C-alpha positions in Angstrom: 152.5 -15.1 99.1 150.6 -17.7 97.0 148.1 -19.6 99.0 147.5 -23.3 98.5 144.3 -24.9 97.1 142.0 -26.2 99.9 139.0 -26.9 97.6 138.9 -30.6 98.9 138.2 -29.4 102.4 135.0 -28.3 104.1 134.8 -24.5 103.8 132.9 -23.5 107.0 135.0 -25.2 109.7 138.2 -23.8 108.1 136.7 -20.3 108.2 135.6 -20.7 111.8 139.0 -21.9 112.9 140.7 -19.1 110.9 138.7 -16.3 112.4 138.9 -17.9 115.9 142.7 -18.0 115.8 142.9 -14.3 114.8 140.8 -13.3 117.8 143.0 -15.6 119.9 146.2 -13.7 118.8 144.4 -10.4 119.7 143.4 -11.5 123.2 146.8 -13.0 123.8 148.5 -9.7 122.8 146.2 -7.7 125.1 146.5 -10.1 128.0 150.3 -10.3 127.8 151.4 -6.9 126.7 148.7 -4.4 127.8 149.2 -2.8 131.2 146.4 -3.8 133.5 145.3 -0.2 134.2 144.0 -0.1 130.6 142.2 -3.4 130.7 138.9 -1.6 131.3 139.3 0.6 128.2 136.4 -0.2 125.8 138.8 -1.4 123.0 140.5 -3.7 125.4 137.2 -5.0 126.6 136.1 -5.6 123.0 139.4 -7.5 122.5 138.6 -9.8 125.5 135.1 -10.3 124.2 136.2 -11.3 120.7 138.9 -13.6 122.1 136.4 -15.5 124.3 133.6 -17.5 122.5 134.8 -17.1 118.9 138.2 -18.6 119.9 138.8 -21.6 122.2 135.2 -22.9 122.3 135.1 -23.1 118.5 138.3 -25.1 118.4 137.1 -27.5 121.0 133.6 -27.9 119.6 135.0 -28.7 116.1 137.5 -31.1 117.6 134.7 -33.1 119.3 132.7 -33.0 116.0 135.6 -34.5 114.0 136.8 -36.8 116.7 133.4 -38.6 116.5 133.2 -38.5 112.7 136.6 -40.1 112.2 136.3 -43.9 111.6 132.6 -43.9 112.6 131.7 -46.9 110.4 134.6 -49.1 111.4 136.0 -50.8 114.5 139.4 -49.3 115.0 142.2 -50.1 117.4 142.1 -48.3 120.7 145.7 -47.2 120.2 145.2 -44.1 118.0 142.0 -42.7 119.7 142.8 -43.5 123.3 146.6 -43.5 123.5 148.6 -42.1 120.6 146.7 -38.9 119.6 145.8 -37.8 123.2 149.4 -38.4 124.5 150.8 -36.6 121.4 148.7 -33.5 122.1 149.5 -33.5 125.8 153.2 -33.9 125.0 153.2 -31.0 122.5 151.2 -28.9 124.9 153.9 -29.3 127.6 156.6 -28.7 125.0 154.8 -25.5 123.9 154.6 -24.4 127.5 158.4 -24.7 127.7 158.9 -23.0 124.3 156.6 -20.0 124.8 158.1 -19.4 128.3 161.7 -20.1 127.3 162.8 -16.5 127.9 161.1 -16.5 131.2 162.5 -19.9 132.3 166.0 -18.8 131.4 165.7 -15.6 133.4 164.3 -17.7 136.3 167.2 -20.2 136.0 169.8 -17.4 136.4 167.9 -15.7 139.2 166.9 -12.4 137.4 163.2 -13.4 137.8 161.7 -15.1 140.9 158.9 -17.3 139.6 157.9 -21.0 140.0 158.9 -22.6 136.7 156.5 -25.5 137.3 153.5 -23.1 137.0 154.6 -22.3 133.5 155.7 -25.8 132.4 152.5 -27.5 133.6 150.1 -24.7 132.7 146.8 -26.2 131.6 146.5 -24.7 128.1 144.4 -25.7 125.2 146.6 -28.4 123.7 146.6 -30.3 127.1 142.8 -29.9 127.3 142.5 -31.2 123.8 144.6 -34.3 124.6 142.5 -35.3 127.6 139.2 -34.4 125.8 140.2 -36.5 122.8 140.8 -39.4 125.2 137.3 -39.2 126.8 135.5 -38.6 123.5 137.3 -41.6 122.0 136.4 -43.7 125.0 132.7 -42.7 124.9 132.7 -43.2 121.1 133.1 -47.0 121.8 129.6 -47.2 123.3 128.0 -45.0 120.5 125.9 -42.8 122.8 122.7 -41.2 121.5 123.1 -37.5 120.7 121.0 -36.6 123.7 123.4 -38.3 126.0 126.4 -36.4 124.5 124.6 -33.1 125.2 123.6 -34.2 128.7 127.2 -35.1 129.5 128.3 -31.7 128.1 125.8 -29.9 130.3 126.9 -31.9 133.3 130.6 -30.9 132.8 129.6 -27.3 132.3 127.5 -27.3 135.4 130.6 -28.2 137.5 132.7 -25.6 135.7 132.9 -23.0 138.4 132.2 -25.2 141.4 135.7 -26.3 142.3 137.0 -24.1 145.1 140.5 -25.7 145.1 143.3 -23.1 145.4 147.0 -23.3 146.2 150.5 -22.2 145.4 151.8 -25.3 143.7 153.6 -26.6 146.7 152.0 -30.1 146.4 151.6 -32.3 143.3 147.9 -32.5 144.0 147.6 -28.8 143.1 148.7 -29.6 139.5 146.1 -32.4 139.3 143.4 -30.0 140.8 144.4 -27.3 138.3 143.9 -29.8 135.4 140.4 -30.8 136.7 139.1 -27.3 137.5 140.7 -25.7 140.5 141.2 -21.9 140.6 145.0 -21.8 140.1 146.9 -19.1 138.3 148.2 -21.7 135.8 144.8 -23.3 135.1 143.6 -21.7 131.9 141.5 -24.4 130.2 140.7 -27.1 132.9 138.6 -30.1 132.0 135.7 -28.6 133.9 134.1 -26.7 132.1 136.1 -26.8 128.9 135.6 -30.5 128.1 131.9 -29.6 127.6 132.6 -28.1 124.2 134.1 -31.3 122.5 131.3 -33.3 124.1 128.8 -30.9 122.6 130.7 -31.1 119.3 130.3 -34.8 119.3 126.6 -34.3 120.1 126.2 -32.1 117.1 127.8 -34.7 114.9 125.5 -37.5 116.3 122.5 -35.2 115.9 123.3 -34.4 112.2 123.8 -38.1 111.5 120.3 -38.9 112.7 118.8 -35.8 111.1 121.0 -34.8 108.1 118.3 -32.4 106.8 119.3 -30.0 109.6 122.3 -29.2 107.6 121.2 -29.8 104.0 117.9 -27.8 104.1 118.0 -24.0 104.4 114.7 -23.8 106.2 115.9 -26.0 109.1 119.0 -23.8 109.4 116.7 -20.8 109.5 114.5 -22.3 112.2 117.6 -23.2 114.2 119.0 -19.7 114.2 115.9 -18.1 115.7 116.1 -19.6 119.2 119.9 -19.4 119.1 119.7 -15.7 118.3 117.2 -15.2 121.0 119.4 -16.9 123.6 122.4 -15.0 122.4 120.7 -11.6 122.7 119.1 -12.5 126.0 122.3 -13.4 127.8 124.7 -10.8 126.1 125.2 -8.9 129.4 126.2 -12.0 131.3 128.3 -13.2 128.4 130.0 -9.9 128.1 130.8 -9.8 131.9 132.2 -13.3 131.8 134.2 -12.8 128.6 135.9 -9.6 129.8 136.9 -11.2 133.2 139.6 -13.8 132.6 139.2 -15.8 135.9 135.5 -16.0 135.3 136.0 -16.9 131.7 138.4 -19.7 132.4 136.1 -21.2 135.1 132.7 -20.3 133.7 129.5 -22.2 134.4 126.5 -23.6 132.6 124.8 -20.3 131.6 127.9 -19.1 129.8 128.2 -22.5 128.1 124.6 -22.3 126.8 125.2 -18.7 125.7 128.4 -19.8 124.0 126.7 -22.6 122.0 124.0 -20.2 120.8 126.7 -17.6 119.9 128.7 -20.2 117.9 125.6 -21.3 116.0 124.7 -17.8 115.0 128.3 -17.1 114.1 128.5 -20.2 112.0 125.3 -19.4 110.0 126.5 -15.8 109.6 129.8 -16.9 108.1 128.0 -19.6 106.0 125.9 -16.8 104.4 129.2 -15.4 103.0 130.0 -18.6 101.2 129.4 -17.0 97.8 132.5 -14.8 98.4 134.6 -17.8 99.2 137.1 -17.3 96.3 137.9 -13.7 97.4 141.4 -13.1 98.8 140.4 -12.4 102.4 138.3 -15.6 102.9 141.0 -17.6 101.2 143.7 -16.2 103.6 141.4 -16.8 106.6 140.9 -20.4 105.3 144.7 -20.8 105.2 144.9 -20.0 108.9 142.0 -22.4 109.6 143.7 -25.2 107.8 147.1 -24.6 109.4 145.6 -23.6 112.7 147.8 -25.8 114.9 151.1 -24.6 113.5 149.9 -21.0 113.4 148.7 -21.3 117.0 152.1 -22.6 118.1 154.1 -20.0 116.2 152.1 -17.0 117.5 152.5 -18.3 121.1 156.2 -18.8 120.7 156.5 -15.2 119.6 154.0 -13.6 122.0 155.2 -15.7 125.0 158.9 -14.9 124.6 158.4 -11.2 123.7 156.0 -11.0 126.6 158.8 -11.7 129.1 160.3 -8.4 128.0 157.2 -6.3 127.7 154.9 -8.1 130.2 151.8 -5.9 130.9 153.8 -2.7 130.3 152.6 -1.4 126.9 150.0 1.2 126.1 146.8 0.3 124.2 148.1 1.8 121.0 151.5 0.0 121.3 149.7 -3.3 122.0 147.4 -3.0 119.0 150.4 -2.1 116.8 152.3 -5.2 118.0 149.2 -7.3 117.3 149.1 -6.0 113.8 152.7 -7.0 113.3 152.6 -10.4 115.0 149.5 -11.5 113.0 151.0 -11.4 109.5 154.5 -12.4 110.8 153.0 -15.6 112.4 151.0 -16.3 109.2 154.1 -15.9 107.0 156.3 -18.1 109.3 153.5 -20.7 109.1 153.6 -20.5 105.3 157.4 -20.9 105.3 157.2 -23.9 107.6 154.8 -25.7 105.3 156.7 -24.8 102.2 159.8 -26.2 103.7 157.9 -29.3 104.9 156.5 -30.0 101.5 159.9 -29.4 99.9 161.6 -31.9 102.2 158.8 -34.5 101.6 159.4 -34.1 97.8 163.1 -34.6 98.1 162.9 -37.6 100.4 
């Protein structure tokens, strides 16, 4: 498979997104296919850990960073930032919920499975979170907050992350609103509190680097930044591990995990940046392909895992689960490649 040329793009964000989506496929496979009696196995625990901070938080942090950077020097219409793009993401999020649960919804329709379909159709997943987050970042961008204010808002959102005690069975429409905000519902995976803290922090990082560009351009500043980040990361590894390997705690984490996650991502970014001299090797190029095509790859892998999961839901051994992961990863990448090849071909013919 010949990979396209992405030399015009920033290398580090593509690498971060590429690695993040790989770990996300791993944790999705373990969560959906592995029998719960083996969730405490060390390998399963490592999979949950790898699928925590290096996955969804990276996506949302980078989304906030680029949401603030787009059109920063011009007054744009409110339509793209506040209406079109957020609604598009929310719509695709709901459509993906239907697509990845299609097999389950069909079985539910014909009575072979007794589930509430609304819990699966309106599950608060990452695309829905991204849509609402993009709206709020776009709204705040209009007043051009100082970078300190962005981080204060991010900290405030993270502070309330695990403080919503709402629970319910979905019998009321208010339960779906509460699940979106931060209630502890089975279909609330990425509620606005605490997860909107990451795009707000990403916007804060962009505002900070605009005021102090030397933080990125000079190696000594990057070195000084990694020291406290590494210290925070190592100091809170036990708490970070416990939260990462406990899905309810992870989905509704608080401010300490948020601070640890930021330090983790900074250390990870500088570690990957140190490998830049190997950027032309095949593996970094393949990872970059996933990072560039991350949305399509994410959708494809969920369509596969979600629908296969209806058949093998939490019933496989650890070895079978890892084997299925090693199959689904290249298959999803290849289908993503075919999708873009066909898309480019159609654009050339039109």
